[in-house]
C-alpha angles and dihedrals in degrees: 000000000000152000177107121296117244129201113292132190116284093244092054090047091053090051091053092048091053089055096050096082115096113284132198126029121352111284094044128110117053093351089061089055092062111114088235091059113097130186123214112290121255137108100227135054097199097099119060131157113243113242117202112262116262111181103334126079099244139027118246088250091055091051089050090053088055088055089059092218121196123190113220106156127197102240115263110255095026133101110316091012096045089108112037113212114187119232139183102202119232099163140036115219119203121209138170121220099227084210116128094186107054138059128195096288094053091047089052090052092048092052092050092049094046095237095135108083119190101212123220134339121223106285094036100278114142114238097202118215135010118235136166135174106250140015118199132194133163094284109032147009116222125202115214104177140012121277087235092068131074118243131208103238112102127032115350106245094355130113092267090071097029098050111020141083109229121222120185118199116208121231101179124146112282093019115127103236095194092053090047092053092049093048089049090050091052092049091048091050091050092049090049089054096045096045100034092241117159122228092248087064092060101099141169120246084253088072093072116069114216113224111234096015126113113242093023094205113065122221092241137170078022095183090059096044131075121221087349095304138089112272140135095331092052091049089050089054091051089049090054091049090050091050092055092043091056090050089069116099109236 
C-alpha cells in the first residue's frame, strides 16, 4: 500500500509526462487542487447523470456502471470515520489486500465492525483503525467513505493519506485477478475524470514512504510490482487506466 517512485523506462516516463497536463473540463488540473476549489456535494459516487457522448465511446456514467459500484459506507463517527478529516484528492493510491480469505464484501464488513486495526504510528502512538475509499474484486467495487475525507491507508500523516483516494484490490482465493485489475482500472479512470487527477498522480502504495518503517516503501500492490518496485507490470496497469480514461466522452 505505499511509496517512492523509482526510475522507469524513458518511454514510460514520456507517457506519464504527457498525462500530467490538466485533464477534464476547463478549470481542472492544478487549479482544482486549490483549497478554495470545491466539487459538487455528496458522499457517494454511485449515482451520476449520463451525459450524451461527445468524442469518446461511453459517458462517464456508463463507465461507472461497468465498474458495478456499490455504496456501503462506514458510519460517520465510528471506527475509521470516528475523526473526519477533510480532503481534496490530488492522487489515487493503488493497494492490494494481501488477504487470501476475503473479497470486497468481507472487507466492507470488517471496516464497518472496526476489526482492522492499523498498529502504531512513529513515536508509539496508536492510529486506531484502517480505512480506505474503495475495495475491488472481480465482481464489484465497494465504496466505504466519501472522497472528501482522508483515509488511513498509506503513510500515517503523510501526503498519501492527506491527499489520495485509496483503492484496495482483492487477491482472495477464487477471485479472478485479471478481472479485478480491469475493474480497478475502470474505477481509477472514472475517479481521474471526476476529480481532474492526471495519470501521473495514479501511484502504487510503494510511492509513499512511511516514516519510521523499514523499509519505508512497502511492496504494495505486490502483484503489480517487480522485485518490490514499479516496473513493467505497473506501467501495463497505467496503460489500462489510460485506455479506459480515453473511452470517456468529454
